[in-house]
N, C-alpha and C positions, 0 to 999 in steps of 0.2 A: 446051497443052491443045487437043485437037481441032484445029481450024484456026487457033487463036489463037496468035500468036507475038509476043514482045517485050512482053507485058503485065507490069506490075509489080504485085505483090500480096503477100499473106500466105500462106505455105505451111507445111504440117506433115506429117511422115511419120506415118502411122497403121499400127500393126502389130497383128496378131491381132485382138482385139476392143477394143483400147485406143483411145479417142477423145480429143479435146481440146476445150476450151471457151474461147471469148473472151467477155468481159463488157464491155459498153459502159455507162457511167454517163451517161445522157442528161439527167437532171435535168428531165424533162418539157418540154424546150425545142424538140423537133423533132416533125415529123408523119410523116416517111417516111424509110426507109432502103432504098436500092437497091444491089444488088451482083450480080456474076456469080460462079459457083462451078462447079468441076469437078475432074477428076483430071489431074495432070500427065502428059505423055507419058512421063516417066521412071518412072512408077509400076511397081513390080516385078510386081504382079498385075493383069492387065487384066480378070480375071473378077469381081473384087470390086465391090460397089456402095458408093458414098459416100452416107451418110444425113446430111442437114442438118436439125437440129432447132432451132427458135427458141422462146425462152421470154421472155415479157413479164412482168416483175415476178414471176417464179417460176412463171407459169402457161404450160402448153404451148400454143403458138400454132399451129405447123405442122411437119410432117415431110415432107421431100422426098427421094426416092431418085434418085441420079444415076449411071448406068452410065458405064463408061470411054468415052472419045471423045465425050462430050457436055458442053457448057457450058450451064448454065441461068441465066437472069436471075431474081433474086428481088426482090420488093418487099414490105416489111413495114411495116404501119401502126404507128408508134411514138408516136402521139398519147397524151399523158398517161402515158407510160412513163418510169420512173426508171431501171430496170436491164433491159437486154436481153442475154440470153445466146444465143450461137450455138454449137451443139454439132456437131462433125464426127465421125462414127463409121463405121468400115468394117463392111460387112455382107456375108454370103454371098449369092450369086445366089439368086433365088427358086427354091424346090424343093430346095435343098441344106440339109444339116443346119446346126446353129448353130456348129459348129466352124469356125474361120477360120484358114487358114495364109496366109502372105504379107503383103505390105504395099502400101499405096497412098500417094501424096502428094496431099493435098487442097490446093487453091488457091482463095482468095477474092481478087477484084480488082475494079477499077472501083467501089469503095465510095463512096457519096454520101449524106450526111445533108441533109435539107431541113427 
């Protein structure tokens, strides 16, 4: 991803408008989750945007859009959170219609719960 190499993480191929979700059951034990997220260099479509959505106990927390060749660090306040969902969705570039062709590989790495 971008200038990152050798990082180990969790990856998923996202095709069309199909996204994936990861759910962490935190049991109100932590106060912060940090991780980095981006698109793998091997993504088939470099013009698609990766949208990362986080949901704390079912409530929308934040949406972050990440273009190809960018790695973004994210920090999420998980104080008093039982279930945290992280959603990864491919999106068309701004100004384009909602039809999406192609695929991207989303990668999350350097995850740390405190």
